[in-house]
mmCIF file of the N, C-alpha and C atoms, coordinates in Angstrom:
data_MODEL
# 
_entry.id   MODEL 
# 
loop_
_atom_site.group_PDB 
_atom_site.id 
_atom_site.type_symbol 
_atom_site.label_atom_id 
_atom_site.label_alt_id 
_atom_site.label_comp_id 
_atom_site.label_asym_id 
_atom_site.label_entity_id 
_atom_site.label_seq_id 
_atom_site.pdbx_PDB_ins_code 
_atom_site.Cartn_x 
_atom_site.Cartn_y 
_atom_site.Cartn_z 
_atom_site.occupancy 
_atom_site.B_iso_or_equiv 
_atom_site.pdbx_formal_charge 
_atom_site.auth_seq_id 
_atom_site.auth_comp_id 
_atom_site.auth_asym_id 
_atom_site.auth_atom_id 
_atom_site.pdbx_PDB_model_num 
ATOM 1   N N  . MET A 1 1  ? 12.598  -19.189 -7.393 1.00 0.00 ? 1  MET A N  1 
ATOM 2   C CA . MET A 1 1  ? 12.089  -18.316 -6.071 1.00 0.00 ? 1  MET A CA 1 
ATOM 3   C C  . MET A 1 1  ? 11.009  -17.435 -6.862 1.00 0.00 ? 1  MET A C  1 
ATOM 4   N N  . PRO A 1 2  ? 9.732   -17.047 -6.004 1.00 0.00 ? 2  PRO A N  1 
ATOM 5   C CA . PRO A 1 2  ? 9.138   -15.875 -6.293 1.00 0.00 ? 2  PRO A CA 1 
ATOM 6   C C  . PRO A 1 2  ? 9.587   -15.087 -5.869 1.00 0.00 ? 2  PRO A C  1 
ATOM 7   N N  . PHE A 1 3  ? 9.074   -13.994 -6.504 1.00 0.00 ? 3  PHE A N  1 
ATOM 8   C CA . PHE A 1 3  ? 8.971   -12.386 -6.076 1.00 0.00 ? 3  PHE A CA 1 
ATOM 9   C C  . PHE A 1 3  ? 8.164   -12.069 -4.495 1.00 0.00 ? 3  PHE A C  1 
ATOM 10  N N  . LYS A 1 4  ? 8.800   -11.520 -3.738 1.00 0.00 ? 4  LYS A N  1 
ATOM 11  C CA . LYS A 1 4  ? 8.122   -11.051 -2.594 1.00 0.00 ? 4  LYS A CA 1 
ATOM 12  C C  . LYS A 1 4  ? 6.996   -10.080 -3.206 1.00 0.00 ? 4  LYS A C  1 
ATOM 13  N N  . GLU A 1 5  ? 6.004   -9.981  -2.349 1.00 0.00 ? 5  GLU A N  1 
ATOM 14  C CA . GLU A 1 5  ? 4.876   -9.061  -2.991 1.00 0.00 ? 5  GLU A CA 1 
ATOM 15  C C  . GLU A 1 5  ? 5.258   -7.683  -2.120 1.00 0.00 ? 5  GLU A C  1 
ATOM 16  N N  . ILE A 1 6  ? 5.053   -6.495  -2.940 1.00 0.00 ? 6  ILE A N  1 
ATOM 17  C CA . ILE A 1 6  ? 5.608   -5.303  -2.471 1.00 0.00 ? 6  ILE A CA 1 
ATOM 18  C C  . ILE A 1 6  ? 4.957   -5.444  -1.076 1.00 0.00 ? 6  ILE A C  1 
ATOM 19  N N  . ASP A 1 7  ? 3.454   -5.540  -0.290 1.00 0.00 ? 7  ASP A N  1 
ATOM 20  C CA . ASP A 1 7  ? 3.204   -5.403  0.684  1.00 0.00 ? 7  ASP A CA 1 
ATOM 21  C C  . ASP A 1 7  ? 3.611   -6.314  1.661  1.00 0.00 ? 7  ASP A C  1 
ATOM 22  N N  . ASP A 1 8  ? 4.500   -7.289  1.380  1.00 0.00 ? 8  ASP A N  1 
ATOM 23  C CA . ASP A 1 8  ? 5.092   -7.977  2.477  1.00 0.00 ? 8  ASP A CA 1 
ATOM 24  C C  . ASP A 1 8  ? 6.590   -7.761  2.999  1.00 0.00 ? 8  ASP A C  1 
ATOM 25  N N  . LEU A 1 9  ? 6.922   -6.539  2.177  1.00 0.00 ? 9  LEU A N  1 
ATOM 26  C CA . LEU A 1 9  ? 8.410   -6.045  2.288  1.00 0.00 ? 9  LEU A CA 1 
ATOM 27  C C  . LEU A 1 9  ? 8.309   -5.441  3.547  1.00 0.00 ? 9  LEU A C  1 
ATOM 28  N N  . PRO A 1 10 ? 9.326   -5.755  4.528  1.00 0.00 ? 10 PRO A N  1 
ATOM 29  C CA . PRO A 1 10 ? 9.355   -4.886  5.918  1.00 0.00 ? 10 PRO A CA 1 
ATOM 30  C C  . PRO A 1 10 ? 9.610   -3.469  5.900  1.00 0.00 ? 10 PRO A C  1 
ATOM 31  N N  . ILE A 1 11 ? 8.708   -2.531  6.614  1.00 0.00 ? 11 ILE A N  1 
ATOM 32  C CA . ILE A 1 11 ? 8.616   -1.054  6.250  1.00 0.00 ? 11 ILE A CA 1 
ATOM 33  C C  . ILE A 1 11 ? 8.986   -0.879  7.946  1.00 0.00 ? 11 ILE A C  1 
ATOM 34  N N  . PHE A 1 12 ? 10.230  0.200   7.699  1.00 0.00 ? 12 PHE A N  1 
ATOM 35  C CA . PHE A 1 12 ? 10.588  1.103   9.133  1.00 0.00 ? 12 PHE A CA 1 
ATOM 36  C C  . PHE A 1 12 ? 10.318  2.063   8.996  1.00 0.00 ? 12 PHE A C  1 
ATOM 37  N N  . TRP A 1 13 ? 10.757  3.011   10.116 1.00 0.00 ? 13 TRP A N  1 
ATOM 38  C CA . TRP A 1 13 ? 10.542  4.598   10.451 1.00 0.00 ? 13 TRP A CA 1 
ATOM 39  C C  . TRP A 1 13 ? 11.020  5.122   9.530  1.00 0.00 ? 13 TRP A C  1 
ATOM 40  N N  . GLU A 1 14 ? 12.132  5.092   8.919  1.00 0.00 ? 14 GLU A N  1 
ATOM 41  C CA . GLU A 1 14 ? 12.847  6.046   7.872  1.00 0.00 ? 14 GLU A CA 1 
ATOM 42  C C  . GLU A 1 14 ? 11.566  6.098   6.382  1.00 0.00 ? 14 GLU A C  1 
ATOM 43  N N  . ASP A 1 15 ? 10.909  4.998   6.480  1.00 0.00 ? 15 ASP A N  1 
ATOM 44  C CA . ASP A 1 15 ? 10.082  4.809   4.772  1.00 0.00 ? 15 ASP A CA 1 
ATOM 45  C C  . ASP A 1 15 ? 8.510   5.680   5.362  1.00 0.00 ? 15 ASP A C  1 
ATOM 46  N N  . HIS A 1 16 ? 8.769   6.833   5.350  1.00 0.00 ? 16 HIS A N  1 
ATOM 47  C CA . HIS A 1 16 ? 7.771   7.853   6.108  1.00 0.00 ? 16 HIS A CA 1 
ATOM 48  C C  . HIS A 1 16 ? 6.736   7.642   5.056  1.00 0.00 ? 16 HIS A C  1 
ATOM 49  N N  . GLU A 1 17 ? 6.933   7.290   3.740  1.00 0.00 ? 17 GLU A N  1 
ATOM 50  C CA . GLU A 1 17 ? 6.086   7.577   2.260  1.00 0.00 ? 17 GLU A CA 1 
ATOM 51  C C  . GLU A 1 17 ? 5.244   6.106   2.622  1.00 0.00 ? 17 GLU A C  1 
ATOM 52  N N  . ASP A 1 18 ? 5.912   5.203   2.628  1.00 0.00 ? 18 ASP A N  1 
ATOM 53  C CA . ASP A 1 18 ? 5.189   3.963   2.626  1.00 0.00 ? 18 ASP A CA 1 
ATOM 54  C C  . ASP A 1 18 ? 4.339   3.322   3.880  1.00 0.00 ? 18 ASP A C  1 
ATOM 55  N N  . ILE A 1 19 ? 4.260   3.912   5.023  1.00 0.00 ? 19 ILE A N  1 
ATOM 56  C CA . ILE A 1 19 ? 3.952   4.340   6.002  1.00 0.00 ? 19 ILE A CA 1 
ATOM 57  C C  . ILE A 1 19 ? 2.421   4.736   5.935  1.00 0.00 ? 19 ILE A C  1 
ATOM 58  N N  . ALA A 1 20 ? 2.584   6.474   4.846  1.00 0.00 ? 20 ALA A N  1 
ATOM 59  C CA . ALA A 1 20 ? 1.745   6.994   4.820  1.00 0.00 ? 20 ALA A CA 1 
ATOM 60  C C  . ALA A 1 20 ? 0.796   6.739   3.890  1.00 0.00 ? 20 ALA A C  1 
ATOM 61  N N  . ILE A 1 21 ? 1.469   5.449   2.918  1.00 0.00 ? 21 ILE A N  1 
ATOM 62  C CA . ILE A 1 21 ? 0.272   4.821   1.971  1.00 0.00 ? 21 ILE A CA 1 
ATOM 63  C C  . ILE A 1 21 ? -0.658  4.143   2.746  1.00 0.00 ? 21 ILE A C  1 
ATOM 64  N N  . LYS A 1 22 ? 0.390   3.207   3.808  1.00 0.00 ? 22 LYS A N  1 
ATOM 65  C CA . LYS A 1 22 ? -0.741  2.242   3.821  1.00 0.00 ? 22 LYS A CA 1 
ATOM 66  C C  . LYS A 1 22 ? -1.514  2.644   5.155  1.00 0.00 ? 22 LYS A C  1 
ATOM 67  N N  . LEU A 1 23 ? -1.473  3.677   5.682  1.00 0.00 ? 23 LEU A N  1 
ATOM 68  C CA . LEU A 1 23 ? -2.520  4.699   6.645  1.00 0.00 ? 23 LEU A CA 1 
ATOM 69  C C  . LEU A 1 23 ? -3.487  4.854   5.754  1.00 0.00 ? 23 LEU A C  1 
ATOM 70  N N  . TYR A 1 24 ? -3.257  5.642   4.504  1.00 0.00 ? 24 TYR A N  1 
ATOM 71  C CA . TYR A 1 24 ? -4.285  5.932   3.769  1.00 0.00 ? 24 TYR A CA 1 
ATOM 72  C C  . TYR A 1 24 ? -4.961  4.982   3.268  1.00 0.00 ? 24 TYR A C  1 
ATOM 73  N N  . GLU A 1 25 ? -4.628  3.422   2.706  1.00 0.00 ? 25 GLU A N  1 
ATOM 74  C CA . GLU A 1 25 ? -5.095  2.379   2.648  1.00 0.00 ? 25 GLU A CA 1 
ATOM 75  C C  . GLU A 1 25 ? -6.154  2.048   3.510  1.00 0.00 ? 25 GLU A C  1 
ATOM 76  N N  . LYS A 1 26 ? -5.799  2.173   5.205  1.00 0.00 ? 26 LYS A N  1 
ATOM 77  C CA . LYS A 1 26 ? -6.265  1.809   5.691  1.00 0.00 ? 26 LYS A CA 1 
ATOM 78  C C  . LYS A 1 26 ? -7.674  2.611   6.019  1.00 0.00 ? 26 LYS A C  1 
ATOM 79  N N  . PHE A 1 27 ? -7.777  4.071   6.154  1.00 0.00 ? 27 PHE A N  1 
ATOM 80  C CA . PHE A 1 27 ? -8.262  4.879   6.645  1.00 0.00 ? 27 PHE A CA 1 
ATOM 81  C C  . PHE A 1 27 ? -8.897  5.556   5.283  1.00 0.00 ? 27 PHE A C  1 
ATOM 82  N N  . GLY A 1 28 ? -8.761  5.573   4.166  1.00 0.00 ? 28 GLY A N  1 
ATOM 83  C CA . GLY A 1 28 ? -8.934  6.195   2.980  1.00 0.00 ? 28 GLY A CA 1 
ATOM 84  C C  . GLY A 1 28 ? -9.697  7.431   3.085  1.00 0.00 ? 28 GLY A C  1 
ATOM 85  N N  . ASP A 1 29 ? -10.500 8.212   3.138  1.00 0.00 ? 29 ASP A N  1 
ATOM 86  C CA . ASP A 1 29 ? -11.088 9.428   2.798  1.00 0.00 ? 29 ASP A CA 1 
ATOM 87  C C  . ASP A 1 29 ? -11.772 9.875   4.600  1.00 0.00 ? 29 ASP A C  1 
ATOM 88  N N  . GLU A 1 30 ? -11.627 8.862   5.218  1.00 0.00 ? 30 GLU A N  1 
ATOM 89  C CA . GLU A 1 30 ? -12.081 8.825   6.919  1.00 0.00 ? 30 GLU A CA 1 
ATOM 90  C C  . GLU A 1 30 ? -11.662 10.566  7.220  1.00 0.00 ? 30 GLU A C  1 
ATOM 91  N N  . PHE A 1 31 ? -10.154 10.628  6.942  1.00 0.00 ? 31 PHE A N  1 
ATOM 92  C CA . PHE A 1 31 ? -9.430  11.804  7.394  1.00 0.00 ? 31 PHE A CA 1 
ATOM 93  C C  . PHE A 1 31 ? -9.378  12.377  6.432  1.00 0.00 ? 31 PHE A C  1 
ATOM 94  N N  . GLY A 1 32 ? -9.890  13.720  6.636  1.00 0.00 ? 32 GLY A N  1 
ATOM 95  C CA . GLY A 1 32 ? -9.339  15.037  5.409  1.00 0.00 ? 32 GLY A CA 1 
ATOM 96  C C  . GLY A 1 32 ? -7.677  15.479  5.665  1.00 0.00 ? 32 GLY A C  1 
ATOM 97  N N  . GLU A 1 33 ? -7.398  16.800  5.100  1.00 0.00 ? 33 GLU A N  1 
ATOM 98  C CA . GLU A 1 33 ? -6.025  17.177  5.480  1.00 0.00 ? 33 GLU A CA 1 
ATOM 99  C C  . GLU A 1 33 ? -5.792  17.559  6.901  1.00 0.00 ? 33 GLU A C  1 
ATOM 100 N N  . SER A 1 34 ? -6.885  18.604  7.231  1.00 0.00 ? 34 SER A N  1 
ATOM 101 C CA . SER A 1 34 ? -6.785  19.318  8.293  1.00 0.00 ? 34 SER A CA 1 
ATOM 102 C C  . SER A 1 34 ? -6.892  18.027  9.683  1.00 0.00 ? 34 SER A C  1 
ATOM 103 N N  . GLN A 1 35 ? -7.973  17.281  9.025  1.00 0.00 ? 35 GLN A N  1 
ATOM 104 C CA . GLN A 1 35 ? -7.781  16.255  10.014 1.00 0.00 ? 35 GLN A CA 1 
ATOM 105 C C  . GLN A 1 35 ? -6.651  15.249  10.582 1.00 0.00 ? 35 GLN A C  1 
ATOM 106 N N  . ILE A 1 36 ? -6.088  15.067  9.394  1.00 0.00 ? 36 ILE A N  1 
ATOM 107 C CA . ILE A 1 36 ? -4.833  14.664  9.712  1.00 0.00 ? 36 ILE A CA 1 
ATOM 108 C C  . ILE A 1 36 ? -3.552  14.834  10.254 1.00 0.00 ? 36 ILE A C  1 
ATOM 109 N N  . TYR A 1 37 ? -3.494  16.416  10.297 1.00 0.00 ? 37 TYR A N  1 
ATOM 110 C CA . TYR A 1 37 ? -2.581  16.985  10.739 1.00 0.00 ? 37 TYR A CA 1 
ATOM 111 C C  . TYR A 1 37 ? -2.982  16.772  12.384 1.00 0.00 ? 37 TYR A C  1 
ATOM 112 N N  . ARG A 1 38 ? -4.113  16.800  12.865 1.00 0.00 ? 38 ARG A N  1 
ATOM 113 C CA . ARG A 1 38 ? -5.201  17.249  14.384 1.00 0.00 ? 38 ARG A CA 1 
ATOM 114 C C  . ARG A 1 38 ? -5.112  15.650  15.031 1.00 0.00 ? 38 ARG A C  1 
ATOM 115 N N  . ILE A 1 39 ? -4.572  14.662  14.085 1.00 0.00 ? 39 ILE A N  1 
ATOM 116 C CA . ILE A 1 39 ? -4.286  13.170  15.033 1.00 0.00 ? 39 ILE A CA 1 
ATOM 117 C C  . ILE A 1 39 ? -3.511  13.331  15.770 1.00 0.00 ? 39 ILE A C  1 
ATOM 118 N N  . ARG A 1 40 ? -4.010  12.570  17.016 1.00 0.00 ? 40 ARG A N  1 
ATOM 119 C CA . ARG A 1 40 ? -3.086  12.720  18.385 1.00 0.00 ? 40 ARG A CA 1 
ATOM 120 C C  . ARG A 1 40 ? -1.474  11.706  17.854 1.00 0.00 ? 40 ARG A C  1 
ATOM 121 N N  . PHE A 1 41 ? -0.371  12.288  18.446 1.00 0.00 ? 41 PHE A N  1 
ATOM 122 C CA . PHE A 1 41 ? 1.110   11.458  17.951 1.00 0.00 ? 41 PHE A CA 1 
ATOM 123 C C  . PHE A 1 41 ? 0.607   10.050  18.294 1.00 0.00 ? 41 PHE A C  1 
ATOM 124 N N  . THR A 1 42 ? -0.458  9.658   19.644 1.00 0.00 ? 42 THR A N  1 
ATOM 125 C CA . THR A 1 42 ? -0.324  8.475   20.619 1.00 0.00 ? 42 THR A CA 1 
ATOM 126 C C  . THR A 1 42 ? -1.254  7.439   19.619 1.00 0.00 ? 42 THR A C  1 
ATOM 127 N N  . ASP A 1 43 ? -2.007  8.112   18.707 1.00 0.00 ? 43 ASP A N  1 
ATOM 128 C CA . ASP A 1 43 ? -3.296  7.607   17.984 1.00 0.00 ? 43 ASP A CA 1 
ATOM 129 C C  . ASP A 1 43 ? -1.760  7.056   16.526 1.00 0.00 ? 43 ASP A C  1 
ATOM 130 N N  . LEU A 1 44 ? -1.494  7.806   16.148 1.00 0.00 ? 44 LEU A N  1 
ATOM 131 C CA . LEU A 1 44 ? -0.691  7.796   15.012 1.00 0.00 ? 44 LEU A CA 1 
ATOM 132 C C  . LEU A 1 44 ? 0.399   6.680   15.516 1.00 0.00 ? 44 LEU A C  1 
ATOM 133 N N  . LEU A 1 45 ? 1.032   6.662   16.168 1.00 0.00 ? 45 LEU A N  1 
ATOM 134 C CA . LEU A 1 45 ? 2.102   5.782   16.709 1.00 0.00 ? 45 LEU A CA 1 
ATOM 135 C C  . LEU A 1 45 ? 1.278   4.478   17.023 1.00 0.00 ? 45 LEU A C  1 
ATOM 136 N N  . GLN A 1 46 ? 0.170   4.011   17.354 1.00 0.00 ? 46 GLN A N  1 
ATOM 137 C CA . GLN A 1 46 ? -0.337  2.880   17.446 1.00 0.00 ? 46 GLN A CA 1 
ATOM 138 C C  . GLN A 1 46 ? -0.949  2.176   16.218 1.00 0.00 ? 46 GLN A C  1 
ATOM 139 N N  . TRP A 1 47 ? -1.658  3.374   15.351 1.00 0.00 ? 47 TRP A N  1 
ATOM 140 C CA . TRP A 1 47 ? -1.645  2.613   13.953 1.00 0.00 ? 47 TRP A CA 1 
ATOM 141 C C  . TRP A 1 47 ? -0.775  2.296   13.255 1.00 0.00 ? 47 TRP A C  1 
ATOM 142 N N  . ILE A 1 48 ? 0.605   2.942   13.263 1.00 0.00 ? 48 ILE A N  1 
ATOM 143 C CA . ILE A 1 48 ? 1.474   2.780   12.588 1.00 0.00 ? 48 ILE A CA 1 
ATOM 144 C C  . ILE A 1 48 ? 2.193   1.347   13.166 1.00 0.00 ? 48 ILE A C  1 
ATOM 145 N N  . LEU A 1 49 ? 2.251   1.183   14.488 1.00 0.00 ? 49 LEU A N  1 
ATOM 146 C CA . LEU A 1 49 ? 2.719   -0.218  15.383 1.00 0.00 ? 49 LEU A CA 1 
ATOM 147 C C  . LEU A 1 49 ? 1.699   -1.273  14.618 1.00 0.00 ? 49 LEU A C  1 
ATOM 148 N N  . ASP A 1 50 ? 0.466   -0.997  14.636 1.00 0.00 ? 50 ASP A N  1 
ATOM 149 C CA . ASP A 1 50 ? -0.343  -1.733  13.679 1.00 0.00 ? 50 ASP A CA 1 
ATOM 150 C C  . ASP A 1 50 ? -0.314  -2.234  12.588 1.00 0.00 ? 50 ASP A C  1 
ATOM 151 N N  . ILE A 1 51 ? 0.590   -1.537  12.169 1.00 0.00 ? 51 ILE A N  1 
ATOM 152 C CA . ILE A 1 51 ? 0.600   -2.077  10.469 1.00 0.00 ? 51 ILE A CA 1 
ATOM 153 C C  . ILE A 1 51 ? 1.042   -3.437  10.117 1.00 0.00 ? 51 ILE A C  1 
ATOM 154 N N  . PRO A 1 52 ? 0.686   -4.525  9.760  1.00 0.00 ? 52 PRO A N  1 
ATOM 155 C CA . PRO A 1 52 ? 1.415   -5.792  9.739  1.00 0.00 ? 52 PRO A CA 1 
ATOM 156 C C  . PRO A 1 52 ? 2.860   -6.018  9.286  1.00 0.00 ? 52 PRO A C  1 
ATOM 157 N N  . SER A 1 53 ? 3.077   -5.075  8.100  1.00 0.00 ? 53 SER A N  1 
ATOM 158 C CA . SER A 1 53 ? 4.414   -5.265  7.710  1.00 0.00 ? 53 SER A CA 1 
ATOM 159 C C  . SER A 1 53 ? 5.645   -4.158  8.000  1.00 0.00 ? 53 SER A C  1 
ATOM 160 N N  . PHE A 1 54 ? 5.071   -3.476  9.344  1.00 0.00 ? 54 PHE A N  1 
ATOM 161 C CA . PHE A 1 54 ? 5.886   -2.415  10.283 1.00 0.00 ? 54 PHE A CA 1 
ATOM 162 C C  . PHE A 1 54 ? 6.793   -3.331  11.051 1.00 0.00 ? 54 PHE A C  1 
ATOM 163 N N  . GLU A 1 55 ? 8.229   -2.693  10.811 1.00 0.00 ? 55 GLU A N  1 
ATOM 164 C CA . GLU A 1 55 ? 9.562   -3.472  11.854 1.00 0.00 ? 55 GLU A CA 1 
ATOM 165 C C  . GLU A 1 55 ? 10.044  -2.848  12.842 1.00 0.00 ? 55 GLU A C  1 
ATOM 166 N N  . GLY A 1 56 ? 9.238   -1.297  12.528 1.00 0.00 ? 56 GLY A N  1 
ATOM 167 C CA . GLY A 1 56 ? 9.828   -0.609  14.229 1.00 0.00 ? 56 GLY A CA 1 
ATOM 168 C C  . GLY A 1 56 ? 9.503   -0.459  15.142 1.00 0.00 ? 56 GLY A C  1 
ATOM 169 N N  . THR A 1 57 ? 10.268  -0.331  16.158 1.00 0.00 ? 57 THR A N  1 
ATOM 170 C CA . THR A 1 57 ? 9.541   -0.544  17.638 1.00 0.00 ? 57 THR A CA 1 
ATOM 171 C C  . THR A 1 57 ? 9.104   1.193   18.038 1.00 0.00 ? 57 THR A C  1 
ATOM 172 N N  . LYS A 1 58 ? 8.282   0.839   18.823 1.00 0.00 ? 58 LYS A N  1 
ATOM 173 C CA . LYS A 1 58 ? 7.648   2.246   19.686 1.00 0.00 ? 58 LYS A CA 1 
ATOM 174 C C  . LYS A 1 58 ? 8.788   3.074   20.102 1.00 0.00 ? 58 LYS A C  1 
ATOM 175 N N  . GLU A 1 59 ? 9.553   2.624   20.503 1.00 0.00 ? 59 GLU A N  1 
ATOM 176 C CA . GLU A 1 59 ? 10.981  3.378   21.245 1.00 0.00 ? 59 GLU A CA 1 
ATOM 177 C C  . GLU A 1 59 ? 11.764  3.945   20.496 1.00 0.00 ? 59 GLU A C  1 
ATOM 178 N N  . GLN A 1 60 ? 11.835  3.702   18.883 1.00 0.00 ? 60 GLN A N  1 
ATOM 179 C CA . GLN A 1 60 ? 12.808  3.966   18.257 1.00 0.00 ? 60 GLN A CA 1 
ATOM 180 C C  . GLN A 1 60 ? 11.704  5.604   17.357 1.00 0.00 ? 60 GLN A C  1 
ATOM 181 N N  . SER A 1 61 ? 10.680  5.372   17.256 1.00 0.00 ? 61 SER A N  1 
ATOM 182 C CA . SER A 1 61 ? 9.549   6.620   16.993 1.00 0.00 ? 61 SER A CA 1 
ATOM 183 C C  . SER A 1 61 ? 9.932   7.897   17.843 1.00 0.00 ? 61 SER A C  1 
ATOM 184 N N  . ASN A 1 62 ? 9.928   9.223   17.158 1.00 0.00 ? 62 ASN A N  1 
ATOM 185 C CA . ASN A 1 62 ? 10.130  10.438  17.556 1.00 0.00 ? 62 ASN A CA 1 
ATOM 186 C C  . ASN A 1 62 ? 9.293   11.339  16.349 1.00 0.00 ? 62 ASN A C  1 
ATOM 187 N N  . GLU A 1 63 ? 9.235   12.386  17.056 1.00 0.00 ? 63 GLU A N  1 
ATOM 188 C CA . GLU A 1 63 ? 8.280   13.372  16.635 1.00 0.00 ? 63 GLU A CA 1 
ATOM 189 C C  . GLU A 1 63 ? 8.642   13.608  15.554 1.00 0.00 ? 63 GLU A C  1 
ATOM 190 N N  . GLY A 1 64 ? 9.875   13.407  14.674 1.00 0.00 ? 64 GLY A N  1 
ATOM 191 C CA . GLY A 1 64 ? 10.387  14.152  13.444 1.00 0.00 ? 64 GLY A CA 1 
ATOM 192 C C  . GLY A 1 64 ? 9.383   13.138  12.561 1.00 0.00 ? 64 GLY A C  1 
ATOM 193 N N  . HIS A 1 65 ? 9.419   11.683  12.978 1.00 0.00 ? 65 HIS A N  1 
ATOM 194 C CA . HIS A 1 65 ? 9.248   10.839  12.322 1.00 0.00 ? 65 HIS A CA 1 
ATOM 195 C C  . HIS A 1 65 ? 7.638   11.047  12.111 1.00 0.00 ? 65 HIS A C  1 
ATOM 196 N N  . LEU A 1 66 ? 6.784   10.963  13.025 1.00 0.00 ? 66 LEU A N  1 
ATOM 197 C CA . LEU A 1 66 ? 5.561   11.679  13.082 1.00 0.00 ? 66 LEU A CA 1 
ATOM 198 C C  . LEU A 1 66 ? 5.309   12.539  12.258 1.00 0.00 ? 66 LEU A C  1 
ATOM 199 N N  . GLU A 1 67 ? 5.884   13.296  12.455 1.00 0.00 ? 67 GLU A N  1 
ATOM 200 C CA . GLU A 1 67 ? 5.161   15.025  11.723 1.00 0.00 ? 67 GLU A CA 1 
ATOM 201 C C  . GLU A 1 67 ? 5.654   14.581  10.119 1.00 0.00 ? 67 GLU A C  1 
ATOM 202 N N  . MET A 1 68 ? 6.688   13.854  9.630  1.00 0.00 ? 68 MET A N  1 
ATOM 203 C CA . MET A 1 68 ? 6.516   13.442  8.128  1.00 0.00 ? 68 MET A CA 1 
ATOM 204 C C  . MET A 1 68 ? 6.150   12.496  7.761  1.00 0.00 ? 68 MET A C  1 
ATOM 205 N N  . ILE A 1 69 ? 5.583   11.608  8.754  1.00 0.00 ? 69 ILE A N  1 
ATOM 206 C CA . ILE A 1 69 ? 4.605   10.639  8.369  1.00 0.00 ? 69 ILE A CA 1 
ATOM 207 C C  . ILE A 1 69 ? 2.791   11.257  8.215  1.00 0.00 ? 69 ILE A C  1 
ATOM 208 N N  . GLN A 1 70 ? 2.506   12.402  8.881  1.00 0.00 ? 70 GLN A N  1 
ATOM 209 C CA . GLN A 1 70 ? 1.300   13.127  8.850  1.00 0.00 ? 70 GLN A CA 1 
ATOM 210 C C  . GLN A 1 70 ? 1.311   14.043  7.153  1.00 0.00 ? 70 GLN A C  1 
ATOM 211 N N  . ALA A 1 71 ? 2.960   14.505  7.105  1.00 0.00 ? 71 ALA A N  1 
ATOM 212 C CA . ALA A 1 71 ? 2.826   15.252  6.002  1.00 0.00 ? 71 ALA A CA 1 
ATOM 213 C C  . ALA A 1 71 ? 2.465   14.141  4.532  1.00 0.00 ? 71 ALA A C  1 
ATOM 214 N N  . LYS A 1 72 ? 3.426   13.143  4.496  1.00 0.00 ? 72 LYS A N  1 
ATOM 215 C CA . LYS A 1 72 ? 3.309   12.352  3.523  1.00 0.00 ? 72 LYS A CA 1 
ATOM 216 C C  . LYS A 1 72 ? 1.752   11.542  3.439  1.00 0.00 ? 72 LYS A C  1 
ATOM 217 N N  . TRP A 1 73 ? 0.767   11.558  4.419  1.00 0.00 ? 73 TRP A N  1 
ATOM 218 C CA . TRP A 1 73 ? 0.003   10.876  4.674  1.00 0.00 ? 73 TRP A CA 1 
ATOM 219 C C  . TRP A 1 73 ? -1.043  11.832  3.690  1.00 0.00 ? 73 TRP A C  1 
ATOM 220 N N  . VAL A 1 74 ? -0.908  13.361  4.172  1.00 0.00 ? 74 VAL A N  1 
ATOM 221 C CA . VAL A 1 74 ? -1.556  14.145  3.522  1.00 0.00 ? 74 VAL A CA 1 
ATOM 222 C C  . VAL A 1 74 ? -1.364  14.622  1.915  1.00 0.00 ? 74 VAL A C  1 
ATOM 223 N N  . TYR A 1 75 ? -0.280  14.444  1.665  1.00 0.00 ? 75 TYR A N  1 
ATOM 224 C CA . TYR A 1 75 ? 0.101   14.349  0.029  1.00 0.00 ? 75 TYR A CA 1 
ATOM 225 C C  . TYR A 1 75 ? -0.532  13.182  -0.558 1.00 0.00 ? 75 TYR A C  1 
ATOM 226 N N  . GLU A 1 76 ? -0.533  12.026  0.166  1.00 0.00 ? 76 GLU A N  1 
ATOM 227 C CA . GLU A 1 76 ? -1.465  10.448  -0.247 1.00 0.00 ? 76 GLU A CA 1 
ATOM 228 C C  . GLU A 1 76 ? -2.916  10.980  -0.575 1.00 0.00 ? 76 GLU A C  1 
ATOM 229 N N  . TRP A 1 77 ? -3.846  12.111  0.370  1.00 0.00 ? 77 TRP A N  1 
ATOM 230 C CA . TRP A 1 77 ? -4.744  11.643  0.491  1.00 0.00 ? 77 TRP A CA 1 
ATOM 231 C C  . TRP A 1 77 ? -5.123  12.611  -0.523 1.00 0.00 ? 77 TRP A C  1 
ATOM 232 N N  . ARG A 1 78 ? -4.224  13.977  -0.846 1.00 0.00 ? 78 ARG A N  1 
ATOM 233 C CA . ARG A 1 78 ? -4.320  15.341  -2.212 1.00 0.00 ? 78 ARG A CA 1 
ATOM 234 C C  . ARG A 1 78 ? -4.470  13.812  -3.443 1.00 0.00 ? 78 ARG A C  1 
ATOM 235 N N  . ASP A 1 79 ? -3.555  13.345  -3.401 1.00 0.00 ? 79 ASP A N  1 
ATOM 236 C CA . ASP A 1 79 ? -3.048  12.423  -4.584 1.00 0.00 ? 79 ASP A CA 1 
ATOM 237 C C  . ASP A 1 79 ? -4.282  11.774  -5.267 1.00 0.00 ? 79 ASP A C  1 
ATOM 238 N N  . ASN A 1 80 ? -5.286  11.455  -4.017 1.00 0.00 ? 80 ASN A N  1 
ATOM 239 C CA . ASN A 1 80 ? -6.441  10.269  -4.312 1.00 0.00 ? 80 ASN A CA 1 
ATOM 240 C C  . ASN A 1 80 ? -7.549  11.340  -4.320 1.00 0.00 ? 80 ASN A C  1 
ATOM 241 N N  . GLN A 1 81 ? -8.146  12.293  -4.564 1.00 0.00 ? 81 GLN A N  1 
ATOM 242 C CA . GLN A 1 81 ? -8.498  13.548  -4.457 1.00 0.00 ? 81 GLN A CA 1 
ATOM 243 C C  . GLN A 1 81 ? -9.123  13.860  -5.867 1.00 0.00 ? 81 GLN A C  1 
# 
């Protein structure tokens, strides 16, 4: 039986770093550190829900998850500079 690709594994709200990596892969350097922290939560929420392997729901989201995802996204952006 073949191993599942990492990209195929389901992602949930608690997987802040995995979500941040997916967002960085999608947007690259389009957003810098200060811009990431200014993204509206409504936009961020939609982008997360649009990640193909994301299994969470809009109703499960909360400000804490979105803030952690922003912070992890900044770390991912910094690591790639």
